[in-house]
C-alpha positions in Angstrom: 0.0 0.0 0.0 1.5 3.4 -1.0 1.7 6.0 1.7 0.5 9.4 0.3 0.2 11.5 3.3 0.8 15.2 2.9 -1.0 16.7 5.9 1.1 18.0 8.8 -0.1 18.4 12.3 -1.4 21.8 11.3 -2.5 22.7 7.8 -1.4 26.2 7.0 -1.7 28.2 3.9 1.3 30.5 3.6 4.9 31.0 4.6 6.5 34.5 4.9 6.9 36.3 1.6 6.7 33.4 -0.7 5.3 29.9 -1.3 7.4 26.9 -0.7 6.8 23.5 -2.2 5.6 22.3 1.2 3.2 25.2 1.4 1.8 24.4 -2.0 1.3 20.7 -1.0 -0.5 21.8 2.1 -2.7 24.2 0.3 -3.5 21.4 -2.2 -4.2 19.0 0.6 -6.5 21.5 2.3 -8.5 22.2 -0.9 -8.8 18.5 -1.7 -9.9 17.7 1.9 -12.5 20.5 1.8 -13.8 19.1 -1.5 -14.1 15.5 -0.2 -15.6 16.5 3.1 -18.3 18.6 1.3 -19.0 15.6 -0.8 -19.6 13.6 2.3 -21.9 16.4 3.7 -24.0 16.4 0.5 -24.2 12.6 0.5 -25.4 12.5 4.2 -29.0 11.8 3.4 -29.5 10.4 6.9 -28.7 13.8 8.5 -31.7 15.0 10.5 -33.4 18.3 9.5 -33.4 21.1 12.1 -36.8 22.5 12.9 -38.4 19.3 11.5 -36.6 16.3 13.0 -35.2 18.1 16.0 -35.2 21.5 17.7 -32.4 23.0 19.7 -32.5 26.0 22.1 -29.0 27.5 22.4 -30.0 30.1 25.0 -27.2 32.0 26.8 -23.5 32.3 26.3 -21.6 30.2 28.8 -18.9 31.8 30.9 -15.3 30.8 31.6 -14.6 27.6 33.6 -11.0 26.6 34.3 -10.1 23.1 33.4 -10.6 20.8 36.4 -13.2 23.1 38.0 -16.7 21.7 38.4 -18.4 25.0 39.1 -20.2 26.7 36.2 -22.9 29.4 36.1 -25.9 28.0 34.2 -26.7 30.3 31.3 -29.3 27.8 29.9 -32.3 27.0 32.1 -33.8 24.7 29.6 -32.3 21.7 27.8 -30.4 22.1 24.6 -32.7 19.7 22.8 -36.3 20.9 22.9 -37.4 18.0 20.6 -35.9 15.0 18.7 -37.9 12.7 16.5 -36.8 9.4 18.2 -39.0 7.3 16.0 -37.0 8.5 13.0 -33.7 7.9 14.8 -34.6 4.3 15.5 -35.9 3.8 12.0 -32.7 4.8 10.3 -30.5 1.7 10.4 -27.2 3.4 11.1 -28.6 5.5 14.0 -30.3 2.4 15.4 -27.1 0.4 15.4 -25.2 3.4 16.8 -27.6 3.8 19.7 -27.1 0.1 20.7 -23.4 0.8 21.2 -23.8 3.7 23.7 -24.3 1.5 26.8 -21.5 -0.9 26.1 -18.8 0.9 28.0 -17.4 1.7 31.5 -17.1 5.5 31.4 -14.4 5.8 34.0 -10.8 5.5 32.7 -8.7 3.0 34.6 -11.6 0.5 34.6 -11.0 -2.3 32.2 -13.5 -2.8 29.4 -15.0 -6.3 29.3 -16.7 -6.6 25.9 -19.2 -9.5 25.6 -19.7 -11.5 22.4 -23.0 -9.7 21.9 -21.3 -6.3 22.2 -18.5 -7.3 19.7 -21.2 -8.4 17.3 -23.0 -5.0 17.7 -19.7 -3.3 16.8 -19.5 -5.3 13.6 -23.1 -4.8 12.7 -22.6 -1.0 13.1 -19.7 -1.1 10.7 -21.6 -3.2 8.3 -24.5 -0.7 8.4 -22.4 2.4 7.8 -20.5 0.7 5.0 -23.8 0.4 3.1 -24.2 4.2 3.0 -23.0 6.5 0.2 -21.1 8.5 2.7 -18.8 5.6 3.7 -18.5 4.4 0.2 -17.2 7.8 -0.9 -14.8 7.9 2.0 -13.5 4.4 1.2 -13.0 5.3 -2.4 -11.0 8.4 -1.5 -8.8 6.6 1.0 -8.1 3.8 -1.5 -7.1 6.4 -4.1 -4.7 7.9 -1.5 -3.2 4.6 -0.7 -4.4 4.7 2.9 -6.9 1.9 2.8 -7.3 -1.5 1.2 -9.7 -1.7 -1.8 -11.3 -4.9 -0.4 -14.4 -3.8 1.7 -13.8 -6.6 4.2 -10.3 -5.5 4.8 -11.4 -1.9 5.1 -14.0 -2.9 7.7 -11.2 -4.5 9.7 -9.2 -1.2 9.4 -12.2 0.7 10.7 -12.6 -1.7 13.5 -9.0 -1.2 14.6 -9.3 2.6 14.4 -12.6 2.9 16.3 -13.2 -0.2 18.4 -9.7 -1.7 19.2 -9.3 -1.4 23.0 -6.2 0.3 24.4 -4.8 1.8 27.7 -5.8 5.4 28.2 -5.1 5.3 32.0 -1.7 3.6 32.6 -2.8 2.2 36.0 -5.4 -0.2 34.7 -6.2 -2.6 31.8 -7.5 -1.8 28.4 -10.0 0.8 29.4 -10.8 2.9 26.3 -11.2 3.0 22.5 -11.8 5.7 19.9 -15.6 5.1 19.7 -16.1 5.2 23.5 -14.1 8.4 23.9 -15.5 10.4 20.9 -19.1 9.3 20.9 -19.9 8.0 24.4 -17.6 10.1 26.7 -15.4 9.2 29.6 -14.4 10.5 33.0 -10.8 10.8 34.1 -10.0 10.0 37.7 -13.5 11.2 38.6 -12.4 14.8 38.1 -12.8 15.6 34.4 -15.0 14.9 31.4 -13.1 13.8 28.4 -14.6 13.1 25.0 -18.4 13.1 24.5 -18.6 14.9 21.2 -21.7 13.3 19.8 -25.1 14.9 19.6 -27.2 11.7 20.0 -25.4 10.7 23.2 -25.7 14.2 24.5 -29.5 14.2 23.7 -30.1 10.8 25.4 -28.0 11.7 28.4 -29.8 15.1 28.7 -33.2 13.4 28.3 -32.4 11.1 31.3 -31.2 13.9 33.4 -27.5 13.0 33.3 -26.4 16.0 31.2 -27.1 19.7 32.1 -26.4 22.1 29.2 -24.9 25.3 30.5 -24.8 27.4 27.3 -23.0 27.9 24.1 -19.4 29.1 23.8 -18.3 31.9 21.5 -15.5 34.5 21.5 -17.8 37.5 20.9 -20.9 38.5 22.8 -22.8 39.3 19.6 -22.2 35.9 18.0 -25.0 33.6 19.1 -25.7 30.3 17.3 -28.8 29.8 15.2 -31.4 27.1 16.0 -30.6 25.5 12.6 -26.8 25.3 13.1 -25.3 21.9 12.6 -22.2 22.6 14.7 -22.0 24.0 18.2 -19.4 24.7 20.8 -21.0 23.8 24.2 -20.5 23.9 27.9 -22.2 21.2 30.0 -22.1 19.1 33.1 -22.2 15.3 33.1 -22.0 12.9 36.1 -21.4 15.8 38.4 -18.4 17.1 36.4 -18.2 20.2 34.1 -16.8 20.2 30.5 -15.7 23.9 30.0 -16.0 23.6 26.2 -16.7 20.8 23.8 -17.4 20.9 20.1 -20.1 18.7 18.5 -21.9 18.3 15.2 -25.7 18.4 15.5 -28.1 16.3 13.5 -25.5 14.6 11.4 -25.4 10.8 10.9 -22.9 8.6 12.7 -21.5 7.5 9.3 -20.7 11.2 8.4 -18.6 11.6 11.6 -16.9 8.2 11.2 -16.0 9.0 7.6 -14.8 12.5 8.3 -12.6 11.7 11.2 -11.3 8.4 9.6 -10.1 10.4 6.6 -8.2 12.9 8.7 -6.8 10.2 10.9 -5.5 8.2 8.0 -4.1 11.1 6.0 -1.7 12.1 8.8 0.9 10.3 10.8 1.1 13.1 13.5 0.2 12.6 17.1 -2.2 15.5 16.7 -3.7 16.7 13.4 -5.6 20.0 13.1 -7.1 21.1 9.8 -9.2 24.2 9.0 -11.9 23.5 6.3 -15.2 25.0 5.2 -17.9 22.4 5.2 -21.2 23.7 3.9 -21.6 27.1 5.6 -19.3 26.3 8.6 -15.7 27.2 8.9 -14.3 24.4 11.1 -11.2 23.3 12.8 -11.2 19.5 12.9 -8.9 18.0 15.5 -7.8 14.4 15.6 -5.4 12.8 18.1 -3.7 9.5 17.4 -3.4 6.6 19.9 -1.1 4.2 18.0 -3.2 2.7 15.3 -6.4 4.0 16.8 -8.2 7.3 17.3 -7.5 8.9 20.7 -10.0 11.7 20.3 -11.6 13.6 17.4 -13.9 16.7 17.5 -14.9 19.8 15.5 -14.4 23.4 16.6 -16.8 25.9 15.1 -14.8 29.0 13.9 -17.6 30.8 12.0 -21.0 30.2 10.5 -23.1 32.3 8.2 -20.3 34.8 8.0 -20.2 35.1 11.8 -16.8 35.1 13.4 -17.0 33.2 16.6 
């Protein structure tokens, strides 16, 4: 398999007074990445429609909370999600398989994961389901073209399994206690003092519905920049399991296959421990961040930089 990786840990667009060959390669990578991610966006027919399939209430702007502090003023007295069409969620195959995975993990790092045969089968069924979507087919085609993934769908599924579901040690004091899927989509707590991960809107909604998540407000750099109710990306502050996450980025309404495809591409197109790329997807200027944990994803999340010409 050829290794065509031209992204660095930070994609930048210019150097000093002139362009270098490296700068041109990075610009090309950024343009190409923007193009393929927008293709994924337009192929995401399972994405829910704001105002129809769900309604959010961004409310107030959250204040500053230091990392490790669990005290935050609540700028949102109502939940973030005012409504979600759960029947539609459960009737879309990829969402239905995704939701089954959310209760398969011990959220505390340092506690070894003990996956049952049923849970392992649920992982495989989820990968099978997303691989039937046009979103994942396009991502696979792109990665094969770039020499980062095998053309054989079965081998690509095994690659996806290693990236997202292969267990590893996040806390050095215990056994295999984490994986990319758990961290990004389910969320974890570190030593009972800090929320890590939890960047998925479905998990957020379900945890909020059951009273485990308390939305504190949106995060933005300027007071005048409040998110819209139809925005598909938000920077949030919230509490979960008695702990506060000062800021966390999340897509809203998108399908699980869209997030898996997007973050898998960024992960495989870089060898760096941390990769940060700035791209425009639909109307959103985003910084997409992916951390590597060996052959697996450590974390992955979006940061909303601007939307609808608003600078956040």
